[in-house]
Biopython code that builds the backbone (N, CA, C, O; Angstrom):
import numpy as np
from Bio.PDB.StructureBuilder import StructureBuilder

atoms = [
    (1, "MET", "N", (-14.142, 81.798, 4.677)),
    (1, "MET", "CA", (-13.307, 80.639, 4.565)),
    (1, "MET", "C", (-12.113, 80.813, 5.504)),
    (1, "MET", "O", (-11.490, 81.875, 5.535)),
    (2, "THR", "N", (-11.801, 79.775, 6.259)),
    (2, "THR", "CA", (-10.673, 79.815, 7.179)),
    (2, "THR", "C", (-9.582, 78.874, 6.676)),
    (2, "THR", "O", (-9.848, 77.839, 6.064)),
    (3, "VAL", "N", (-8.370, 79.267, 6.953)),
    (3, "VAL", "CA", (-7.215, 78.475, 6.570)),
    (3, "VAL", "C", (-6.648, 77.826, 7.824)),
    (3, "VAL", "O", (-6.337, 78.500, 8.806)),
    (4, "SER", "N", (-6.522, 76.534, 7.769)),
    (4, "SER", "CA", (-5.980, 75.793, 8.907)),
    (4, "SER", "C", (-4.594, 75.270, 8.536)),
    (4, "SER", "O", (-4.413, 74.656, 7.485)),
    (5, "ILE", "N", (-3.640, 75.515, 9.393)),
    (5, "ILE", "CA", (-2.264, 75.078, 9.146)),
    (5, "ILE", "C", (-1.948, 73.913, 10.072)),
    (5, "ILE", "O", (-2.142, 73.998, 11.285)),
    (6, "ASP", "N", (-1.470, 72.847, 9.501)),
    (6, "ASP", "CA", (-1.039, 71.687, 10.291)),
    (6, "ASP", "C", (0.400, 71.942, 10.729)),
    (6, "ASP", "O", (1.339, 71.660, 9.985)),
    (7, "TRP", "N", (0.567, 72.469, 11.919)),
    (7, "TRP", "CA", (1.882, 72.864, 12.394)),
    (7, "TRP", "C", (2.801, 71.675, 12.619)),
    (7, "TRP", "O", (4.016, 71.798, 12.471)),
    (8, "PHE", "N", (2.242, 70.530, 12.973)),
    (8, "PHE", "CA", (3.083, 69.349, 13.162)),
    (8, "PHE", "C", (3.684, 68.909, 11.825)),
    (8, "PHE", "O", (4.857, 68.541, 11.769)),
    (9, "ALA", "N", (2.895, 68.943, 10.752)),
    (9, "ALA", "CA", (3.412, 68.599, 9.425)),
    (9, "ALA", "C", (4.473, 69.613, 8.995)),
    (9, "ALA", "O", (5.487, 69.244, 8.402)),
    (10, "PHE", "N", (4.236, 70.887, 9.294)),
    (10, "PHE", "CA", (5.222, 71.924, 8.984)),
    (10, "PHE", "C", (6.531, 71.645, 9.716)),
    (10, "PHE", "O", (7.609, 71.768, 9.133)),
    (11, "LEU", "N", (6.441, 71.272, 10.982)),
    (11, "LEU", "CA", (7.632, 70.962, 11.778)),
    (11, "LEU", "C", (8.357, 69.736, 11.220)),
    (11, "LEU", "O", (9.587, 69.691, 11.213)),
    (12, "GLN", "N", (7.594, 68.738, 10.750)),
    (12, "GLN", "CA", (8.217, 67.552, 10.172)),
    (12, "GLN", "C", (8.997, 67.900, 8.897)),
    (12, "GLN", "O", (10.116, 67.425, 8.704)),
    (13, "VAL", "N", (8.422, 68.708, 8.052)),
    (13, "VAL", "CA", (9.101, 69.116, 6.819)),
    (13, "VAL", "C", (10.342, 69.934, 7.144)),
    (13, "VAL", "O", (11.393, 69.743, 6.532)),
    (14, "PHE", "N", (10.226, 70.838, 8.099)),
    (14, "PHE", "CA", (11.377, 71.650, 8.505)),
    (14, "PHE", "C", (12.504, 70.778, 9.036)),
    (14, "PHE", "O", (13.661, 70.962, 8.657)),
    (15, "ALA", "N", (12.179, 69.826, 9.911)),
    (15, "ALA", "CA", (13.199, 68.938, 10.497)),
    (15, "ALA", "C", (13.843, 68.072, 9.419)),
    (15, "ALA", "O", (15.059, 67.881, 9.419)),
    (16, "ALA", "N", (13.034, 67.549, 8.504)),
    (16, "ALA", "CA", (13.587, 66.708, 7.431)),
    (16, "ALA", "C", (14.523, 67.510, 6.531)),
    (16, "ALA", "O", (15.581, 67.020, 6.135)),
    (17, "ALA", "N", (14.135, 68.740, 6.210)),
    (17, "ALA", "CA", (14.982, 69.581, 5.363)),
    (17, "ALA", "C", (16.284, 69.933, 6.076)),
    (17, "ALA", "O", (17.355, 69.902, 5.469)),
    (18, "LEU", "N", (16.196, 70.261, 7.343)),
    (18, "LEU", "CA", (17.389, 70.615, 8.116)),
    (18, "LEU", "C", (18.333, 69.425, 8.249)),
    (18, "LEU", "O", (19.540, 69.562, 8.046)),
    (19, "ILE", "N", (17.797, 68.279, 8.583)),
    (19, "ILE", "CA", (18.630, 67.078, 8.733)),
    (19, "ILE", "C", (19.248, 66.681, 7.395)),
    (19, "ILE", "O", (20.419, 66.307, 7.335)),
    (20, "GLY", "N", (18.458, 66.763, 6.325)),
    (20, "GLY", "CA", (18.983, 66.426, 5.001)),
    (20, "GLY", "C", (20.098, 67.364, 4.572)),
    (20, "GLY", "O", (21.116, 66.919, 4.042)),
    (21, "ALA", "N", (19.914, 68.653, 4.797)),
    (21, "ALA", "CA", (20.943, 69.630, 4.417)),
    (21, "ALA", "C", (22.221, 69.420, 5.220)),
    (21, "ALA", "O", (23.321, 69.468, 4.671)),
    (22, "VAL", "N", (22.073, 69.190, 6.510)),
    (22, "VAL", "CA", (23.253, 68.966, 7.363)),
    (22, "VAL", "C", (23.977, 67.688, 6.941)),
    (22, "VAL", "O", (25.207, 67.653, 6.905)),
    (23, "ALA", "N", (23.221, 66.646, 6.623)),
    (23, "ALA", "CA", (23.843, 65.382, 6.219)),
    (23, "ALA", "C", (24.610, 65.540, 4.912)),
    (23, "ALA", "O", (25.735, 65.056, 4.791)),
    (24, "ILE", "N", (24.011, 66.211, 3.934)),
    (24, "ILE", "CA", (24.689, 66.374, 2.638)),
    (24, "ILE", "C", (25.960, 67.200, 2.795)),
    (24, "ILE", "O", (27.004, 66.838, 2.253)),
    (25, "VAL", "N", (25.882, 68.296, 3.526)),
    (25, "VAL", "CA", (27.066, 69.145, 3.714)),
    (25, "VAL", "C", (28.143, 68.396, 4.494)),
    (25, "VAL", "O", (29.328, 68.508, 4.178)),
    (26, "THR", "N", (27.742, 67.637, 5.505)),
    (26, "THR", "CA", (28.712, 66.882, 6.310)),
    (26, "THR", "C", (29.424, 65.830, 5.467)),
    (26, "THR", "O", (30.649, 65.719, 5.514)),
    (27, "PHE", "N", (28.661, 65.058, 4.698)),
    (27, "PHE", "CA", (29.293, 64.026, 3.879)),
    (27, "PHE", "C", (30.172, 64.624, 2.781)),
    (27, "PHE", "O", (31.214, 64.062, 2.443)),
    (28, "TYR", "N", (29.755, 65.760, 2.226)),
    (28, "TYR", "CA", (30.584, 66.402, 1.197)),
    (28, "TYR", "C", (31.897, 66.903, 1.805)),
    (28, "TYR", "O", (32.965, 66.710, 1.224)),
    (29, "ALA", "N", (31.818, 67.544, 2.972)),
    (29, "ALA", "CA", (33.032, 68.038, 3.636)),
    (29, "ALA", "C", (33.942, 66.881, 4.036)),
    (29, "ALA", "O", (35.160, 66.965, 3.881)),
    (30, "LEU", "N", (33.358, 65.808, 4.546)),
    (30, "LEU", "CA", (34.153, 64.641, 4.916)),
    (30, "LEU", "C", (34.799, 64.013, 3.676)),
    (30, "LEU", "O", (35.944, 63.566, 3.725)),
    (31, "GLY", "N", (34.056, 63.986, 2.568)),
    (31, "GLY", "CA", (34.613, 63.463, 1.323)),
    (31, "GLY", "C", (35.796, 64.281, 0.841)),
    (31, "GLY", "O", (36.805, 63.723, 0.410)),
    (32, "LEU", "N", (35.679, 65.618, 0.912)),
    (32, "LEU", "CA", (36.806, 66.469, 0.527)),
    (32, "LEU", "C", (38.002, 66.241, 1.444)),
    (32, "LEU", "O", (39.143, 66.176, 0.986)),
    (33, "ARG", "N", (37.736, 66.122, 2.732)),
    (33, "ARG", "CA", (38.828, 65.903, 3.696)),
    (33, "ARG", "C", (39.543, 64.584, 3.406)),
    (33, "ARG", "O", (40.773, 64.530, 3.407)),
    (34, "LEU", "N", (38.781, 63.528, 3.161)),
    (34, "LEU", "CA", (39.381, 62.234, 2.856)),
    (34, "LEU", "C", (40.114, 62.264, 1.513)),
    (34, "LEU", "O", (41.138, 61.602, 1.347)),
    (35, "LEU", "N", (39.593, 63.024, 0.567)),
    (35, "LEU", "CA", (40.253, 63.155, -0.734)),
    (35, "LEU", "C", (41.628, 63.796, -0.577)),
    (35, "LEU", "O", (42.596, 63.363, -1.201)),
    (36, "VAL", "N", (41.706, 64.816, 0.249)),
    (36, "VAL", "CA", (42.994, 65.478, 0.501)),
    (36, "VAL", "C", (43.935, 64.541, 1.253)),
    (36, "VAL", "O", (45.123, 64.477, 0.937)),
    (37, "ARG", "N", (43.422, 63.816, 2.241)),
    (37, "ARG", "CA", (44.264, 62.893, 3.005)),
    (37, "ARG", "C", (44.807, 61.764, 2.139)),
    (37, "ARG", "O", (45.873, 61.214, 2.414)),
    (38, "SER", "N", (44.055, 61.421, 1.080)),
    (38, "SER", "CA", (44.515, 60.336, 0.215)),
    (38, "SER", "C", (45.579, 60.811, -0.769)),
    (38, "SER", "O", (46.136, 60.007, -1.515)),
    (39, "GLY", "N", (45.867, 62.123, -0.775)),
    (39, "GLY", "CA", (46.894, 62.651, -1.660)),
    (39, "GLY", "C", (46.351, 63.139, -2.987)),
    (39, "GLY", "O", (47.122, 63.351, -3.923)),
    (40, "HIS", "N", (45.067, 63.320, -3.092)),
    (40, "HIS", "CA", (44.433, 63.773, -4.330)),
    (40, "HIS", "C", (43.775, 65.129, -4.100)),
    (40, "HIS", "O", (42.568, 65.282, -4.293)),
    (41, "ALA", "N", (44.562, 66.096, -3.694)),
    (41, "ALA", "CA", (44.013, 67.426, -3.409)),
    (41, "ALA", "C", (43.477, 68.044, -4.690)),
    (41, "ALA", "O", (44.190, 68.117, -5.691)),
    (42, "PRO", "N", (42.220, 68.492, -4.665)),
    (42, "PRO", "CA", (41.665, 69.118, -5.873)),
    (42, "PRO", "C", (42.275, 70.503, -6.093)),
    (42, "PRO", "O", (42.233, 71.359, -5.209)),
    (43, "VAL", "N", (42.838, 70.709, -7.274)),
    (43, "VAL", "CA", (43.410, 72.004, -7.645)),
    (43, "VAL", "C", (42.585, 72.538, -8.806)),
    (43, "VAL", "O", (42.431, 71.870, -9.828)),
    (44, "VAL", "N", (42.062, 73.733, -8.645)),
    (44, "VAL", "CA", (41.199, 74.328, -9.663)),
    (44, "VAL", "C", (42.052, 75.163, -10.600)),
    (44, "VAL", "O", (42.829, 76.010, -10.162)),
    (45, "SER", "N", (41.899, 74.917, -11.883)),
    (45, "SER", "CA", (42.663, 75.678, -12.869)),
    (45, "SER", "C", (42.097, 77.088, -12.989)),
    (45, "SER", "O", (40.972, 77.341, -12.559)),
    (46, "PRO", "N", (42.859, 77.998, -13.565)),
    (46, "PRO", "CA", (42.390, 79.382, -13.690)),
    (46, "PRO", "C", (41.096, 79.471, -14.488)),
    (46, "PRO", "O", (40.890, 78.754, -15.468)),
    (47, "ALA", "N", (40.249, 80.357, -14.044)),
    (47, "ALA", "CA", (38.996, 80.598, -14.748)),
    (47, "ALA", "C", (38.920, 82.074, -15.095)),
    (47, "ALA", "O", (39.067, 82.938, -14.232)),
    (48, "GLU", "N", (38.693, 82.344, -16.349)),
    (48, "GLU", "CA", (38.563, 83.733, -16.775)),
    (48, "GLU", "C", (37.136, 83.966, -17.226)),
    (48, "GLU", "O", (36.556, 83.154, -17.947)),
    (49, "PHE", "N", (36.586, 85.069, -16.801)),
    (49, "PHE", "CA", (35.221, 85.416, -17.139)),
    (49, "PHE", "C", (35.222, 86.675, -17.990)),
    (49, "PHE", "O", (36.082, 87.541, -17.826)),
    (50, "THR", "N", (34.282, 86.776, -18.880)),
    (50, "THR", "CA", (34.173, 87.955, -19.722)),
    (50, "THR", "C", (33.889, 89.168, -18.846)),
    (50, "THR", "O", (32.981, 89.154, -18.016)),
    (51, "ASP", "N", (34.676, 90.207, -19.045)),
    (51, "ASP", "CA", (34.521, 91.454, -18.283)),
    (51, "ASP", "C", (34.584, 91.229, -16.775)),
    (51, "ASP", "O", (33.924, 91.935, -16.013)),
    (52, "ALA", "N", (35.356, 90.271, -16.353)),
    (52, "ALA", "CA", (35.484, 90.002, -14.919)),
    (52, "ALA", "C", (36.964, 89.811, -14.592)),
    (52, "ALA", "O", (37.833, 90.127, -15.405)),
    (53, "ILE", "N", (37.238, 89.302, -13.421)),
    (53, "ILE", "CA", (38.609, 89.123, -12.980)),
    (53, "ILE", "C", (39.068, 87.691, -13.228)),
    (53, "ILE", "O", (38.249, 86.790, -13.407)),
    (54, "THR", "N", (40.367, 87.490, -13.236)),
    (54, "THR", "CA", (40.919, 86.146, -13.281)),
    (54, "THR", "C", (40.962, 85.628, -11.851)),
    (54, "THR", "O", (41.495, 86.288, -10.959)),
    (55, "VAL", "N", (40.401, 84.453, -11.642)),
    (55, "VAL", "CA", (40.292, 83.914, -10.299)),
    (55, "VAL", "C", (41.663, 83.563, -9.733)),
    (55, "VAL", "O", (41.948, 83.850, -8.571)),
    (56, "ILE", "N", (42.504, 82.949, -10.544)),
    (56, "ILE", "CA", (43.834, 82.548, -10.093)),
    (56, "ILE", "C", (44.779, 82.651, -11.290)),
    (56, "ILE", "O", (44.398, 82.339, -12.418)),
    (57, "THR", "N", (45.989, 83.082, -11.040)),
    (57, "THR", "CA", (46.956, 83.211, -12.130)),
    (57, "THR", "C", (47.629, 81.862, -12.387)),
    (57, "THR", "O", (47.560, 80.949, -11.564)),
    (58, "GLU", "N", (48.272, 81.759, -13.529)),
    (58, "GLU", "CA", (48.991, 80.525, -13.864)),
    (58, "GLU", "C", (50.096, 80.251, -12.844)),
    (58, "GLU", "O", (50.330, 79.102, -12.470)),
    (59, "LYS", "N", (50.766, 81.300, -12.401)),
    (59, "LYS", "CA", (51.836, 81.161, -11.418)),
    (59, "LYS", "C", (51.286, 80.622, -10.104)),
    (59, "LYS", "O", (51.883, 79.741, -9.486)),
    (60, "ASP", "N", (50.140, 81.160, -9.680)),
    (60, "ASP", "CA", (49.517, 80.667, -8.451)),
    (60, "ASP", "C", (49.064, 79.221, -8.605)),
    (60, "ASP", "O", (49.141, 78.440, -7.656)),
    (61, "LEU", "N", (48.593, 78.863, -9.789)),
    (61, "LEU", "CA", (48.184, 77.485, -10.041)),
    (61, "LEU", "C", (49.375, 76.540, -9.922)),
    (61, "LEU", "O", (49.269, 75.482, -9.300)),
    (62, "ARG", "N", (50.504, 76.914, -10.511)),
    (62, "ARG", "CA", (51.705, 76.067, -10.408)),
    (62, "ARG", "C", (52.143, 75.933, -8.954)),
    (62, "ARG", "O", (52.538, 74.853, -8.515)),
    (63, "ARG", "N", (52.071, 77.038, -8.207)),
    (63, "ARG", "CA", (52.426, 76.979, -6.779)),
    (63, "ARG", "C", (51.491, 76.046, -6.017)),
    (63, "ARG", "O", (51.937, 75.254, -5.186)),
    (64, "ALA", "N", (50.202, 76.141, -6.299)),
    (64, "ALA", "CA", (49.225, 75.292, -5.607)),
    (64, "ALA", "C", (49.450, 73.822, -5.940)),
    (64, "ALA", "O", (49.373, 72.967, -5.058)),
    (65, "GLU", "N", (49.727, 73.527, -7.201)),
    (65, "GLU", "CA", (50.004, 72.143, -7.591)),
    (65, "GLU", "C", (51.279, 71.633, -6.922)),
    (65, "GLU", "O", (51.351, 70.475, -6.510)),
    (66, "LYS", "N", (52.280, 72.500, -6.818)),
    (66, "LYS", "CA", (53.534, 72.111, -6.174)),
    (66, "LYS", "C", (53.307, 71.837, -4.682)),
    (66, "LYS", "O", (53.832, 70.865, -4.137)),
    (67, "ARG", "N", (52.519, 72.704, -4.026)),
    (67, "ARG", "CA", (52.210, 72.488, -2.606)),
    (67, "ARG", "C", (51.420, 71.206, -2.400)),
    (67, "ARG", "O", (51.663, 70.473, -1.440)),
    (68, "ALA", "N", (50.470, 70.928, -3.298)),
    (68, "ALA", "CA", (49.672, 69.708, -3.184)),
    (68, "ALA", "C", (50.550, 68.474, -3.355)),
    (68, "ALA", "O", (50.392, 67.495, -2.625)),
    (69, "ALA", "N", (51.470, 68.512, -4.311)),
    (69, "ALA", "CA", (52.374, 67.383, -4.531)),
    (69, "ALA", "C", (53.301, 67.193, -3.328)),
    (69, "ALA", "O", (53.580, 66.063, -2.927)),
    (70, "LYS", "N", (53.769, 68.285, -2.762)),
    (70, "LYS", "CA", (54.644, 68.202, -1.582)),
    (70, "LYS", "C", (53.882, 67.632, -0.392)),
    (70, "LYS", "O", (54.409, 66.802, 0.348)),
    (71, "ALA", "N", (52.646, 68.076, -0.211)),
    (71, "ALA", "CA", (51.836, 67.562, 0.895)),
    (71, "ALA", "C", (51.549, 66.077, 0.711)),
    (71, "ALA", "O", (51.516, 65.326, 1.685)),
    (72, "ALA", "N", (51.342, 65.651, -0.530)),
    (72, "ALA", "CA", (51.091, 64.233, -0.788)),
    (72, "ALA", "C", (52.323, 63.395, -0.469)),
    (72, "ALA", "O", (52.200, 62.277, 0.031)),
    (73, "ARG", "N", (53.517, 63.930, -0.757)),
    (73, "ARG", "CA", (54.755, 63.197, -0.448)),
    (73, "ARG", "C", (55.011, 63.128, 1.041)),
    (73, "ARG", "O", (55.569, 62.143, 1.525)),
    (74, "LYS", "N", (54.611, 64.168, 1.788)),
    (74, "LYS", "CA", (54.890, 64.228, 3.219)),
    (74, "LYS", "C", (53.859, 63.484, 4.056)),
    (74, "LYS", "O", (53.998, 63.416, 5.278)),
    (75, "SER", "N", (52.840, 62.932, 3.437)),
    (75, "SER", "CA", (51.759, 62.281, 4.164)),
    (75, "SER", "C", (52.291, 61.100, 4.977)),
    (75, "SER", "O", (53.053, 60.287, 4.453)),
    (76, "PRO", "N", (51.897, 60.994, 6.256)),
    (76, "PRO", "CA", (52.361, 59.883, 7.083)),
    (76, "PRO", "C", (51.575, 58.595, 6.838)),
    (76, "PRO", "O", (51.863, 57.569, 7.454)),
    (77, "LEU", "N", (50.596, 58.641, 5.951)),
    (77, "LEU", "CA", (49.767, 57.466, 5.709)),
    (77, "LEU", "C", (50.475, 56.477, 4.793)),
    (77, "LEU", "O", (51.255, 56.859, 3.921)),
    (78, "THR", "N", (50.188, 55.211, 5.009)),
    (78, "THR", "CA", (50.719, 54.176, 4.126)),
    (78, "THR", "C", (49.885, 54.154, 2.853)),
    (78, "THR", "O", (48.848, 54.811, 2.769)),
    (79, "ALA", "N", (50.341, 53.399, 1.872)),
    (79, "ALA", "CA", (49.605, 53.305, 0.602)),
    (79, "ALA", "C", (48.214, 52.721, 0.819)),
    (79, "ALA", "O", (47.252, 53.160, 0.189)),
    (80, "GLY", "N", (48.101, 51.739, 1.701)),
    (80, "GLY", "CA", (46.797, 51.141, 1.991)),
    (80, "GLY", "C", (45.853, 52.126, 2.666)),
    (80, "GLY", "O", (44.659, 52.152, 2.367)),
    (81, "GLN", "N", (46.385, 52.935, 3.575)),
    (81, "GLN", "CA", (45.562, 53.942, 4.246)),
    (81, "GLN", "C", (45.106, 55.019, 3.269)),
    (81, "GLN", "O", (43.976, 55.502, 3.347)),
    (82, "LYS", "N", (45.994, 55.391, 2.350)),
    (82, "LYS", "CA", (45.611, 56.381, 1.338)),
    (82, "LYS", "C", (44.514, 55.826, 0.434)),
    (82, "LYS", "O", (43.567, 56.532, 0.089)),
    (83, "ARG", "N", (44.648, 54.568, 0.058)),
    (83, "ARG", "CA", (43.642, 53.942, -0.792)),
    (83, "ARG", "C", (42.299, 53.863, -0.058)),
    (83, "ARG", "O", (41.247, 54.091, -0.656)),
    (84, "LEU", "N", (42.338, 53.541, 1.233)),
    (84, "LEU", "CA", (41.116, 53.487, 2.045)),
    (84, "LEU", "C", (40.485, 54.875, 2.170)),
    (84, "LEU", "O", (39.262, 55.008, 2.119)),
    (85, "ALA", "N", (41.308, 55.897, 2.333)),
    (85, "ALA", "CA", (40.783, 57.266, 2.396)),
    (85, "ALA", "C", (40.136, 57.662, 1.077)),
    (85, "ALA", "O", (39.102, 58.330, 1.067)),
    (86, "LEU", "N", (40.744, 57.252, -0.042)),
    (86, "LEU", "CA", (40.177, 57.562, -1.358)),
    (86, "LEU", "C", (38.834, 56.853, -1.554)),
    (86, "LEU", "O", (37.888, 57.447, -2.072)),
    (87, "VAL", "N", (38.752, 55.599, -1.144)),
    (87, "VAL", "CA", (37.488, 54.858, -1.239)),
    (87, "VAL", "C", (36.435, 55.508, -0.336)),
    (87, "VAL", "O", (35.273, 55.629, -0.724)),
    (88, "GLY", "N", (36.840, 55.922, 0.859)),
    (88, "GLY", "CA", (35.917, 56.616, 1.759)),
    (88, "GLY", "C", (35.426, 57.932, 1.175)),
    (88, "GLY", "O", (34.256, 58.284, 1.323)),
    (89, "ALA", "N", (36.323, 58.661, 0.508)),
    (89, "ALA", "CA", (35.928, 59.928, -0.130)),
    (89, "ALA", "C", (34.901, 59.679, -1.212)),
    (89, "ALA", "O", (33.884, 60.369, -1.275)),
    (90, "TYR", "N", (35.158, 58.696, -2.068)),
    (90, "TYR", "CA", (34.194, 58.379, -3.126)),
    (90, "TYR", "C", (32.872, 57.896, -2.527)),
    (90, "TYR", "O", (31.802, 58.183, -3.064)),
    (91, "GLY", "N", (32.949, 57.164, -1.415)),
    (91, "GLY", "CA", (31.726, 56.724, -0.746)),
    (91, "GLY", "C", (30.915, 57.899, -0.217)),
    (91, "GLY", "O", (29.689, 57.915, -0.330)),
    (92, "CYS", "N", (31.601, 58.883, 0.360)),
    (92, "CYS", "CA", (30.908, 60.079, 0.856)),
    (92, "CYS", "C", (30.257, 60.850, -0.287)),
    (92, "CYS", "O", (29.123, 61.312, -0.159)),
    (93, "PHE", "N", (30.972, 60.992, -1.407)),
    (93, "PHE", "CA", (30.395, 61.683, -2.557)),
    (93, "PHE", "C", (29.203, 60.906, -3.116)),
    (93, "PHE", "O", (28.224, 61.504, -3.563)),
    (94, "ALA", "N", (29.286, 59.583, -3.091)),
    (94, "ALA", "CA", (28.168, 58.758, -3.562)),
    (94, "ALA", "C", (26.942, 58.940, -2.651)),
    (94, "ALA", "O", (25.812, 58.996, -3.135)),
    (95, "LEU", "N", (27.167, 59.031, -1.350)),
    (95, "LEU", "CA", (26.052, 59.269, -0.428)),
    (95, "LEU", "C", (25.408, 60.626, -0.682)),
    (95, "LEU", "O", (24.187, 60.759, -0.611)),
    (96, "CYS", "N", (26.226, 61.633, -0.977)),
    (96, "CYS", "CA", (25.681, 62.958, -1.315)),
    (96, "CYS", "C", (24.816, 62.868, -2.564)),
    (96, "CYS", "O", (23.702, 63.391, -2.591)),
    (97, "ALA", "N", (25.322, 62.213, -3.585)),
    (97, "ALA", "CA", (24.568, 62.079, -4.833)),
    (97, "ALA", "C", (23.287, 61.286, -4.606)),
    (97, "ALA", "O", (22.239, 61.628, -5.153)),
    (98, "LEU", "N", (23.367, 60.241, -3.809)),
    (98, "LEU", "CA", (22.187, 59.434, -3.514)),
    (98, "LEU", "C", (21.132, 60.245, -2.776)),
    (98, "LEU", "O", (19.941, 60.123, -3.065)),
    (99, "ALA", "N", (21.555, 61.063, -1.835)),
    (99, "ALA", "CA", (20.611, 61.902, -1.089)),
    (99, "ALA", "C", (19.928, 62.913, -2.011)),
    (99, "ALA", "O", (18.728, 63.156, -1.887)),
    (100, "VAL", "N", (20.687, 63.496, -2.928)),
    (100, "VAL", "CA", (20.101, 64.461, -3.868)),
    (100, "VAL", "C", (19.111, 63.763, -4.794)),
    (100, "VAL", "O", (18.012, 64.268, -5.022)),
    (101, "VAL", "N", (19.494, 62.605, -5.329)),
    (101, "VAL", "CA", (18.600, 61.866, -6.225)),
    (101, "VAL", "C", (17.340, 61.420, -5.475)),
    (101, "VAL", "O", (16.239, 61.487, -6.023)),
    (102, "ALA", "N", (17.492, 60.970, -4.240)),
    (102, "ALA", "CA", (16.330, 60.556, -3.448)),
    (102, "ALA", "C", (15.399, 61.747, -3.204)),
    (102, "ALA", "O", (14.179, 61.600, -3.269)),
    (103, "GLY", "N", (15.960, 62.911, -2.927)),
    (103, "GLY", "CA", (15.130, 64.100, -2.723)),
    (103, "GLY", "C", (14.373, 64.478, -3.975)),
    (103, "GLY", "O", (13.195, 64.830, -3.911)),
    (104, "ILE", "N", (15.044, 64.406, -5.122)),
    (104, "ILE", "CA", (14.371, 64.708, -6.382)),
    (104, "ILE", "C", (13.284, 63.679, -6.664)),
    (104, "ILE", "O", (12.202, 64.031, -7.134)),
    (105, "TYR", "N", (13.565, 62.413, -6.380)),
    (105, "TYR", "CA", (12.563, 61.367, -6.582)),
    (105, "TYR", "C", (11.331, 61.602, -5.702)),
    (105, "TYR", "O", (10.198, 61.443, -6.157)),
    (106, "ILE", "N", (11.556, 61.975, -4.458)),
    (106, "ILE", "CA", (10.433, 62.228, -3.552)),
    (106, "ILE", "C", (9.592, 63.393, -4.064)),
    (106, "ILE", "O", (8.363, 63.357, -3.992)),
    (107, "ILE", "N", (10.251, 64.418, -4.577)),
    (107, "ILE", "CA", (9.511, 65.576, -5.093)),
    (107, "ILE", "C", (8.719, 65.184, -6.343)),
    (107, "ILE", "O", (7.545, 65.532, -6.468)),
    (108, "VAL", "N", (9.357, 64.462, -7.265)),
    (108, "VAL", "CA", (8.711, 64.116, -8.529)),
    (108, "VAL", "C", (7.626, 63.047, -8.330)),
    (108, "VAL", "O", (6.529, 63.170, -8.874)),
    (109, "ALA", "N", (7.931, 61.999, -7.551)),
    (109, "ALA", "CA", (6.997, 60.900, -7.381)),
    (109, "ALA", "C", (5.835, 61.266, -6.450)),
    (109, "ALA", "O", (4.766, 60.664, -6.537)),
    (110, "GLY", "N", (6.027, 62.214, -5.591)),
    (110, "GLY", "CA", (4.941, 62.640, -4.710)),
    (110, "GLY", "C", (5.042, 62.097, -3.300)),
    (110, "GLY", "O", (4.486, 62.695, -2.379)),
    (111, "HIS", "N", (5.721, 61.001, -3.101)),
    (111, "HIS", "CA", (5.927, 60.457, -1.747)),
    (111, "HIS", "C", (7.095, 59.560, -1.832)),
    (111, "HIS", "O", (7.491, 58.965, -0.830)),
]
sb = StructureBuilder()
sb.init_structure("model")
sb.init_model(0)
sb.init_chain("A")
sb.init_seg("    ")
for serial, (resi, resn, name, xyz) in enumerate(atoms, 1):
    if name == "N":
        sb.init_residue(resn, " ", resi, " ")
    sb.init_atom(name, np.array(xyz, "f"), 0.0, 1.0, " ", f" {name:<3s}", serial, name[0])
structure = sb.get_structure()
């Protein structure tokens, strides 16, 4: 018995996976960038793990929140531009979610 590999189909799957991964990462990064530009910088609260290290201290968290608030005040964007950046960020995150759901649908549905 011989095994025949359809290399063109393999190349198509590889290209689709590469393009999909690049698109999702690009839209997610752009969404984060627009979120920060709109004055809504994500600040992660301290996380403690059992038998592990503390990721960030309370003091560092307060400093990060203070820096984020200061950066939001210093932004040269108008209120309308900030609102547009926020809508763009949510749009980018929605595109990421849509791409993930579409990929899962393609896997589950078969085509």
